[in-house]
C-alpha positions in Angstrom: 0.0 0.0 0.0 2.9 2.4 0.8 4.3 1.9 -2.7 1.0 3.1 -4.2 0.9 6.2 -2.1 4.4 7.1 -3.3 3.5 6.4 -6.9 0.5 8.7 -6.6 2.6 11.5 -5.1 5.1 11.2 -7.9 2.5 11.9 -10.5 0.5 14.4 -8.6 0.1 17.9 -10.2 2.6 20.3 -8.7 1.0 22.8 -6.3 1.0 26.3 -7.4 2.1 28.7 -4.7 0.1 31.5 -3.3 1.7 34.9 -3.8 1.6 37.3 -0.8 2.1 41.0 -1.5 2.4 44.0 0.8 1.7 47.3 -0.9 2.7 50.5 1.0 0.6 53.5 -0.1 0.1 57.1 1.1 -3.6 57.5 1.5 -5.5 58.0 -1.7 -2.7 59.9 -3.6 -2.7 59.4 -7.3 0.3 57.1 -7.5 -1.0 55.0 -4.6 -4.4 54.5 -6.3 -2.7 53.6 -9.6 -0.5 51.1 -7.8 -3.5 49.4 -6.2 -5.3 49.2 -9.5 -2.3 48.0 -11.4 -1.4 45.3 -8.9 -5.0 44.0 -8.7 -5.2 43.9 -12.5 -1.8 42.0 -12.9 -2.8 39.5 -10.2 -6.2 38.8 -11.7 -4.6 38.3 -15.1 -1.6 36.2 -14.2 -2.2 34.5 -10.8 -6.0 34.6 -10.4 -7.1 33.0 -7.1 -3.5 32.5 -5.9 -2.7 35.8 -4.3 -3.2 37.9 -1.2 -2.6 41.7 -1.1 -2.1 43.5 2.2 -2.3 47.3 1.7 -0.6 49.4 4.3 -1.4 53.1 4.5 1.8 54.7 5.8 -0.2 57.8 6.9 -2.0 55.5 9.4 0.7 53.0 10.1 4.1 54.6 9.9 5.6 52.0 12.3 5.0 49.2 9.7 6.7 51.3 7.0 9.7 51.9 9.3 9.8 48.2 10.2 9.9 47.2 6.5 12.4 50.0 5.7 9.9 51.7 3.3 10.9 55.3 2.5 9.0 55.8 -0.7 5.4 55.2 -1.6 4.0 53.3 -3.4 6.3 50.4 -2.6 5.4 46.8 -3.3 7.0 43.9 -1.4 6.6 40.3 -2.6 6.6 38.4 0.7 6.0 34.9 -0.7 7.3 33.0 -2.5 10.9 33.7 -1.5 13.1 35.5 -2.3 11.5 38.8 -1.3 11.3 41.4 -4.0 10.7 45.2 -3.7 9.3 47.2 -6.5 8.9 51.0 -6.3 6.4 53.2 -8.1 2.9 52.9 -9.4 3.5 49.6 -11.2 2.4 50.9 -14.6 5.3 49.3 -16.5 3.7 45.9 -16.8 6.6 44.1 -18.4 9.1 45.2 -15.8 6.8 44.5 -12.9 6.1 41.0 -14.2 9.8 40.3 -14.6 10.6 41.6 -11.2 7.9 39.5 -9.6 8.9 36.4 -11.6 5.5 36.2 -13.2 6.6 36.4 -16.8 6.6 32.6 -17.2 3.7 30.3 -17.7 1.7 31.2 -14.6 -1.8 30.9 -15.9 
């Protein structure tokens, strides 16, 4: 019976990881709003159903920004999967953001 279990595992479909993002914004400023929208759009298109976005407003939670060494907003940090990646700006350059986040492969 153990041999069968091993055999099933060997041919099981690989699990696709859940991506965890932390987006630091400054209230409803223009660049912050654009970053939220751009990140949501990219995630829905490339990793639909496999992502979590935590939005941190540095105007309300400066301690979290300090802890994560965030000096500029908007700042996106890819928490999982490792290694961590930090992307600055409103995320409007789709090709560069996808490359930085390692989403330019076959993720669909």
